[in-house]
N, C-alpha and C positions, 0 to 999 in steps of 0.2 A: 505493501501500498505505499502511495506517495506522504511523504510527510505533508501535514495540515499548513499552510502559507499564514505567517505570522506578517504582523506590521513591517518585522525585522526581514524578512524575505517572504515576504507576499508572489502569489502566482504571477506570469504573465499578464493574464487576463485582467485581474484585477490591480497589478501595477497600472495598465492602461488607460482605466478606470478613473480610477484616484487621479490623476494626473490630468483626465478629462476636465473633472471637478472641480480640482485646485484653479485650473482655468479660469472654470466659470465663475469661480467664486472674486481670483483675484484680479482679473482682469477686468470683472466688474468697479473692482476698487478703486483700482491704482492706475487703471488704461494697460492697453496691448504693451503700448511702448515701454513703459517704466516695469513690466512684470519680467522677471528675469526667470532662463531657467532655472539657474537655483534658485529662485523662490517657489518655482513647481515642483521642483525637485524635494524640496522641506518641507512645504505644507503637505506635497503626497508619502511624505515619506518613502523615499522610493531614489535610487543610487542617478549620477548621470549616464551611468552606462544602461541602466535601463528605461531611462530617458530617451535617449539615441538610440536603441533598440525597437522603439516604439515609433519614433518621429523622427525621421530624418534630421530635422531641423525646426525651430521656433516658428518659422512660416507654416511648417506642414502642421504644426501643433495648433493653432489660429486655424487651418482649415477646418481639421478635426473637430475643434471645440465648438465652432458654426455649424456644425455637422450634428454633432451633440446636443447642442444647443436645440435645433430644430427637431432632432428624433424625441427628446424628453417633451418640451414646452408640447411637439405637438399630441401628446400623448393626457400632457395636461388640459387642454385647452376641448382632446375628444371625451373626457369623462365630465366635463364639468357643466353645472346645472343647465346651462342658459339653451340647449338644445331642450329641453321639456316642452314648451308652450308648443301650439298646436300650429299658430298664427305667425308664418315667419319673420312680418313685423317685429311682432310681439320677442320673437327667435333674437333679431340684431338689436333689437333693444336690451335686451338680454345682457348679449354679448359684453355691450358699453358698459353695464354693468355690473360685469363680473369682472369687465378688468380694472375698474373705479376700485371693487373690494378687494383684491391681490397688490394694488398700492399701499402697502404697507411693511415696515420693520425701515433700515437704513435704505439708503440710496440704492446702495450696491446689489440690495437683498431685493427689490424690484424692479429695477430699470435692466433693460436688455442690453445681453453680450453680445449679440449682431450688431446692436446701432451702433451701441460701443467702440466696437472694433473699427467698424467700414468708416467712419467718422477721422479716424487715425489713418486707414490705411488706405485708403480707397484710390489714391492715385501714387501708389508705391505696390502693392502686394495684389493682381491682380485676381490670383487663387483664393487670399483670405476673402476680398471686395467681394466677388461670384458666390461666394460659399455664403456670406451674410446678406449678401441678394437672394439666395435662395431660400433662405430662412426667413426672412423678413414679407418676400413678396410667394412666397411659397404660404403662408401663412395666412396672406390677405386674400388669398384665392380660396380659403376656406370659405369666405362672408358670403361669394360671389353668387351662390346659387338659391340664398335665403333671400339675399338681395334682389334678384332676379324673380325671386317667387311673390315676393312682396310687392314690388311695382306690380307685375300683373294681376293680383288679386285686388289689390287698393285704386285700382285704374292710374298710376303714373304714367303718361305719357310726355312729360317731360325729355331734355335733347342729352341728360347725364344718362352714362351706364351703371350698372354693375358692379363692371369693373373699376370703375374710374372713384364707385365712391368707397369700395372695399380697399383702395390704396389710399386712399382719403385718410380713410380711418388711421393706418397704420402711421399716417403721416403728423397726425395730431397725436399720436399716441408717444412717436417719435421725440417731437416736441415739445412733448408734455413731458419727457422725460429729462431732457436739455433742460429746459427750464427749473424743473427739481433739483439738478446738480447747481445751478446758476443762483438759487436762491437758498440753498440747504433746507430747501423746504418741499415736504412731500405734498401738501397742502396747494400747489401750485401746481403738478399734477394730478389731482382730483379736477384741480377746476376747470380746466384743457378739458378732460373729459365729462365733464355735466356741459360743460358748451356743445360738445361734439352730439350728446347727447339730444340736444335744445335743435341742434340742425338738423340731426336725423326725421326729429319729430315735424320741424318747415318742411322738408322736403317732402312726407309725407301728411300733409295738414293734419295733424294734430293737434290738439291742447299742448303745451308744455306744462308740465309736470313741474311741482315744486323737492329743489335739492335742498337735503339738510344736512348741513355742513356741519354739525356734532360729530366729532370724532370719539 
């Protein structure tokens, strides 16, 4: 029988996952450029040899981290309660509400890894930029079918598309994260999400709802 993996001698699969989780947390806190291989190895409790066994470079780790982020957040959103309402417009609005509820904890805990990295490397690393783009735009695409169904059910014939609104939602969210970082205040992000809710209601001719700002 093989020896049981430990923190001192993790198995290869466990080491890779721990490095990806370390990247997720440290890059959101410090940024991609300021995060070193030593930081990642220390947090994951692995050697540099283990790091370079799994990733040929820091850039390769960045690409894998964006892909891991997309995979794990996709699972979170797939199981979220906003899918429950029968009306697709209610699902879209419930999605916005869900995004507001997960703005919690420190800035590093609720902001987006892909959004953080792409701001730094969009002009210096095509592989990371592309991986982050797939994560953000791929998530936007998950909203398209509900938005399109809501347009049909609610008789919206304006010249905007479901795809464009899905992308706009991500624009608001990523901008909200930047404002929260700039002001060191999560409420700035929640405020932006509340405006996104109002905007969608206006597009579908729904009455505005009062947002409770008590946290």
